[in-house]
Backbone as CSV, one residue per row, in Angstrom:
resi,resn,N_x,N_y,N_z,CA_x,CA_y,CA_z,C_x,C_y,C_z
1,MET,-1.486,2.578,11.638,-2.090,2.950,10.382,-3.115,4.049,10.639
2,ILE,-3.158,5.003,9.727,-4.139,6.082,9.800,-5.172,5.851,8.713
3,GLU,-6.436,5.749,9.104,-7.521,5.634,8.136,-8.245,6.966,8.085
4,LEU,-8.403,7.486,6.855,-9.002,8.803,6.677,-10.161,8.762,5.699
5,ASN,-11.140,9.587,5.964,-12.219,9.875,5.025,-12.366,11.381,4.984
6,ASP,-12.316,11.942,3.789,-12.512,13.388,3.601,-11.472,14.226,4.334
7,HIS,-10.249,13.744,4.426,-9.139,14.479,5.015,-7.881,14.209,4.199
8,GLY,-6.825,14.947,4.500,-5.546,14.730,3.857,-4.464,14.554,4.893
9,VAL,-3.381,13.895,4.492,-2.245,13.686,5.384,-0.970,13.981,4.608
10,ALA,0.004,14.568,5.291,1.300,14.849,4.670,2.387,14.749,5.725
11,THR,3.568,14.340,5.276,4.741,14.264,6.149,5.866,15.067,5.516
12,SER,6.511,15.900,6.335,7.719,16.619,5.919,8.848,16.164,6.817
13,GLY,10.040,16.081,6.255,11.168,15.667,7.068,12.489,15.927,6.388
14,ASP,13.547,15.779,7.164,14.889,15.979,6.611,15.724,14.705,6.688
15,TYR,15.080,13.586,6.864,15.782,12.317,7.050,16.257,11.709,5.740
16,ARG,15.829,12.231,4.595,16.251,11.674,3.310,17.126,12.646,2.528
17,ASN,16.798,13.930,2.567,17.515,14.925,1.771,18.343,15.825,2.681
18,TYR,19.578,15.431,2.899,20.507,16.197,3.725,21.918,15.736,3.395
19,PHE,22.881,16.488,3.885,24.265,16.021,3.822,24.961,16.471,5.090
20,GLU,26.072,15.826,5.398,26.858,16.181,6.568,28.250,16.608,6.127
21,ARG,28.726,17.669,6.750,30.075,18.154,6.474,30.663,18.683,7.778
22,ASP,31.859,18.244,8.087,32.561,18.674,9.296,31.703,18.497,10.546
23,GLY,30.963,17.391,10.600,30.152,17.073,11.774,28.839,17.822,11.870
24,LEU,28.514,18.646,10.867,27.247,19.380,10.870,26.308,18.796,9.828
25,ARG,25.041,18.749,10.173,24.000,18.228,9.287,23.334,19.401,8.580
26,TYR,23.229,19.321,7.269,22.598,20.369,6.468,21.349,19.800,5.810
27,SER,20.203,20.305,6.209,18.923,19.859,5.696,18.586,20.560,4.381
28,HIS,17.717,19.946,3.593,17.201,20.604,2.391,16.119,21.623,2.735
29,THR,15.633,21.611,3.974,14.597,22.551,4.395,15.258,23.850,4.838
30,ILE,14.873,24.937,4.198,15.450,26.253,4.479,14.507,27.045,5.363
31,ASP,15.044,27.634,6.409,14.272,28.511,7.288,14.207,29.884,6.631
32,PRO,13.027,30.341,6.215,12.938,31.632,5.522,13.297,32.819,6.412
33,ARG,13.299,32.620,7.723,13.679,33.710,8.633,15.170,33.976,8.599
34,THR,15.953,32.937,8.286,17.410,33.084,8.293,18.039,32.904,6.918
35,GLY,17.355,32.185,6.039,17.922,31.854,4.740,18.866,30.668,4.778
36,TYR,18.972,30.020,5.930,19.866,28.879,6.108,19.053,27.611,6.374
37,PRO,19.688,26.439,6.160,19.001,25.187,6.486,18.636,25.121,7.965
38,ILE,17.545,24.412,8.245,17.166,24.233,9.646,18.280,23.488,10.370
39,SER,18.410,23.758,11.668,19.526,23.155,12.400,19.088,22.470,13.695
40,HIS,17.794,22.246,13.854,17.309,21.568,15.057,17.230,20.062,14.825
41,ARG,16.761,19.324,15.808,16.754,17.853,15.752,15.421,17.255,15.314
42,LEU,14.476,18.089,14.899,13.206,17.568,14.405,13.457,16.833,13.090
43,ALA,13.116,15.545,13.044,13.386,14.719,11.869,12.199,14.662,10.912
44,SER,10.968,14.625,11.462,9.797,14.597,10.596,8.554,15.046,11.341
45,VAL,7.602,15.517,10.553,6.303,15.950,11.066,5.234,15.395,10.144
46,THR,4.229,14.747,10.717,3.073,14.282,9.963,1.857,15.048,10.454
47,VAL,1.074,15.570,9.514,-0.112,16.355,9.848,-1.318,15.782,9.120
48,VAL,-2.435,15.691,9.828,-3.727,15.344,9.242,-4.570,16.616,9.285
49,ALA,-5.125,16.990,8.129,-5.905,18.225,8.033,-7.109,17.984,7.119
50,ASP,-7.856,19.044,6.861,-9.051,18.918,6.025,-8.736,18.454,4.615
51,ASP,-7.577,18.826,4.088,-7.169,18.374,2.760,-5.649,18.263,2.712
52,ALA,-5.150,17.621,1.662,-3.715,17.343,1.565,-2.888,18.619,1.433
53,ALA,-3.404,19.637,0.761,-2.655,20.888,0.601,-2.431,21.567,1.953
54,GLU,-3.458,21.599,2.785,-3.308,22.188,4.122,-2.360,21.357,4.974
55,ALA,-2.489,20.032,4.898,-1.605,19.158,5.667,-0.158,19.370,5.265
56,ASP,0.110,19.480,3.963,1.475,19.677,3.469,2.032,21.020,3.912
57,ALA,1.228,22.064,3.807,1.683,23.396,4.220,2.017,23.421,5.709
58,LEU,1.155,22.837,6.526,1.399,22.821,7.969,2.607,21.963,8.323
59,ALA,2.740,20.805,7.700,3.880,19.932,8.002,5.193,20.634,7.674
60,THR,5.248,21.319,6.545,6.465,22.040,6.169,6.736,23.196,7.127
61,ALA,5.716,23.958,7.454,5.890,25.080,8.392,6.343,24.575,9.759
62,TYR,5.730,23.506,10.241,6.124,22.934,11.532,7.568,22.439,11.484
63,MET,7.959,21.861,10.357,9.335,21.383,10.200,10.319,22.532,10.347
64,VAL,9.997,23.670,9.794,10.860,24.850,9.895,10.906,25.357,11.335
65,MET,9.773,25.366,12.008,9.677,25.934,13.360,10.478,25.164,14.400
66,GLY,10.519,23.845,14.273,11.093,23.025,15.330,10.000,22.541,16.259
67,VAL,10.290,21.501,17.018,9.246,20.799,17.758,8.590,21.656,18.843
68,GLU,9.329,22.450,19.582,8.724,23.194,20.687,7.673,24.175,20.187
69,GLN,8.060,25.012,19.237,7.140,26.014,18.708,6.003,25.360,17.931
70,ALA,6.317,24.357,17.111,5.307,23.703,16.290,4.295,22.942,17.135
71,LEU,4.751,22.235,18.150,3.842,21.484,19.005,2.910,22.431,19.756
72,ALA,3.437,23.540,20.238,2.596,24.525,20.926,1.531,25.075,19.980
73,LEU,1.916,25.370,18.755,0.967,25.897,17.775,-0.073,24.847,17.393
74,ALA,0.345,23.610,17.184,-0.594,22.534,16.851,-1.584,22.316,17.994
75,ARG,-1.104,22.363,19.209,-2.009,22.208,20.362,-2.992,23.361,20.440
76,ARG,-2.492,24.574,20.254,-3.355,25.759,20.322,-4.446,25.704,19.259
77,ASP,-4.060,25.297,18.036,-4.994,25.304,16.908,-5.730,23.985,16.713
78,LYS,-5.494,23.031,17.623,-6.142,21.718,17.578,-5.886,20.993,16.255
79,VAL,-4.626,21.025,15.821,-4.196,20.330,14.609,-3.667,18.957,15.002
80,ALA,-4.027,17.947,14.235,-3.514,16.592,14.465,-2.109,16.503,13.880
81,ALA,-1.099,16.492,14.757,0.300,16.493,14.308,1.119,15.508,15.132
82,TYR,2.035,14.834,14.440,2.909,13.823,15.049,4.345,14.169,14.691
83,PHE,5.233,14.168,15.682,6.609,14.628,15.513,7.598,13.527,15.896
84,LEU,8.664,13.388,15.122,9.793,12.526,15.469,11.028,13.411,15.608
85,VAL,11.662,13.338,16.773,12.824,14.170,17.072,14.021,13.261,17.312
86,ARG,15.131,13.554,16.626,16.361,12.779,16.819,16.940,13.078,18.198
87,ASN,17.460,12.026,18.844,18.284,12.226,20.033,19.544,11.384,19.856
88,ASP,20.344,11.267,20.877,21.626,10.570,20.741,21.490,9.060,20.530
89,THR,20.339,8.496,20.855,20.169,7.049,20.741,19.089,6.632,19.747
90,GLY,18.422,7.566,19.124,17.347,7.224,18.184,16.386,8.377,18.009
91,PHE,15.120,8.129,18.328,14.084,9.137,18.141,13.164,9.205,19.348
92,ILE,12.614,10.380,19.571,11.579,10.607,20.581,10.324,11.019,19.825
93,GLU,9.179,10.462,20.210,7.902,10.780,19.570,7.128,11.789,20.405
94,TYR,6.521,12.735,19.725,5.611,13.696,20.342,4.378,13.782,19.465
95,SER,3.237,14.094,20.049,2.050,14.332,19.237,1.169,15.361,19.916
96,SER,0.401,16.058,19.103,-0.579,16.990,19.648,-1.694,16.180,20.287
97,ASP,-2.452,16.802,21.156,-3.574,16.116,21.799,-4.581,15.637,20.757
98,THR,-4.817,16.438,19.741,-5.773,16.075,18.692,-5.322,14.820,17.963
99,PHE,-4.037,14.707,17.651,-3.523,13.505,17.006,-3.685,12.306,17.931
100,ALA,-3.291,12.460,19.179,-3.354,11.364,20.144,-4.793,10.873,20.313
101,GLU,-5.738,11.787,20.365,-7.142,11.402,20.545,-7.690,10.657,19.331
102,GLN,-7.236,11.009,18.134,-7.812,10.430,16.927,-7.078,9.188,16.422
103,PHE,-5.770,9.074,16.690,-4.988,8.056,15.997,-4.147,7.155,16.874
104,GLU,-4.060,7.386,18.155,-3.223,6.516,18.986,-4.078,5.599,19.837
């Protein structure tokens, strides 16, 4: 459980709004760099920030970026971020140092 005072939290993910066709997964999240749905294995991102609008914007941007780029950026900017990545047997959890220090 995350307890917050004077902060916001948001989660973005593709685990609810997607479809599969011919063995490919199509997310509702569109990468503005390509105009196509994201195609990586990042399932969700939760961000804690100063307010809910910032948390939502960062969670969505991180979702588009994918875990490697997003985690590096969250670490650099000291953002509290938690990532769930699909693998062949379930999920792998990652978190920024800031998230781990405050919430784990």
